[in-house]
C-alpha positions as CSV (number, residue, x, y, z in Angstrom):
1,X,0.1,0.1,0.2
2,X,2.9,2.2,0.5
3,X,4.3,2.0,-2.9
4,X,1.0,2.8,-4.2
5,X,0.8,5.9,-2.2
6,X,4.2,7.3,-3.0
7,X,3.4,6.6,-6.6
8,X,0.2,8.7,-6.6
9,X,2.1,11.4,-4.5
10,X,5.0,11.3,-6.9
11,X,2.3,11.6,-10.1
12,X,0.5,14.5,-8.5
13,X,3.8,16.4,-7.6
14,X,5.1,15.8,-11.4
15,X,1.7,16.9,-12.8
16,X,1.5,19.9,-10.7
17,X,5.0,21.0,-11.6
18,X,4.3,20.6,-15.1
19,X,1.2,22.5,-14.9
20,X,2.7,25.3,-13.0
21,X,5.8,25.6,-15.5
22,X,3.4,25.9,-18.9
23,X,1.4,28.6,-16.7
24,X,4.1,30.5,-15.9
25,X,5.6,29.7,-19.8
26,X,2.2,31.1,-21.0
27,X,2.4,34.3,-18.7
28,X,5.9,35.3,-19.6
29,X,5.1,34.8,-23.1
30,X,2.2,37.0,-23.0
31,X,4.1,39.7,-21.0
32,X,7.1,39.6,-23.7
33,X,4.7,39.7,-26.5
34,X,3.0,42.9,-25.2
35,X,6.4,44.6,-24.5
36,X,7.7,43.6,-28.0
37,X,4.5,44.7,-29.8
38,X,4.6,48.3,-27.7
39,X,8.4,49.1,-28.2
40,X,8.9,47.1,-32.1
41,X,5.2,47.6,-33.9
42,X,5.0,46.1,-37.1
43,X,4.9,48.4,-40.0
44,X,1.8,48.6,-41.6
45,X,0.7,49.0,-45.4
46,X,0.4,52.9,-44.5
47,X,3.9,52.7,-43.6
48,X,5.3,51.0,-46.7
49,X,2.8,53.1,-49.1
50,X,4.1,56.4,-47.7
51,X,7.4,55.5,-48.4
52,X,6.8,54.5,-51.8
53,X,5.4,57.6,-52.3
54,X,8.0,59.5,-51.1
55,X,10.6,57.7,-53.2
56,X,8.0,58.5,-56.2
57,X,8.3,62.1,-55.1
58,X,11.9,62.5,-54.9
59,X,12.3,60.8,-58.5
60,X,9.6,63.6,-59.9
61,X,11.8,66.1,-58.1
62,X,15.1,64.7,-59.6
63,X,13.4,64.5,-63.0
64,X,12.6,67.9,-62.7
65,X,15.8,69.3,-61.6
66,X,17.6,67.6,-64.6
67,X,15.3,69.0,-67.2
68,X,15.7,72.4,-65.7
69,X,19.6,72.1,-65.6
70,X,19.3,70.7,-69.4
71,X,17.2,73.9,-70.0
72,X,19.5,76.3,-68.4
73,X,22.7,74.5,-70.3
74,X,24.1,73.5,-67.1
75,X,24.4,69.8,-68.3
76,X,24.2,68.5,-71.4
């Protein structure tokens, strides 16, 4: 009878330890996810589109500058 009690005690202690570890793991992952999202947010499509728009505006400005420089004879 002693070995059955010892086996059940060991099983309960082991399962409680594993359950506690998993709960702690889930809590730590949730907190770290919140912290990471707050300080390192993902770029949204708006940010990417804004960058593309800025690139297009820079290209247009360069094209205008080159054409005006050609008109004025600064470059050939």
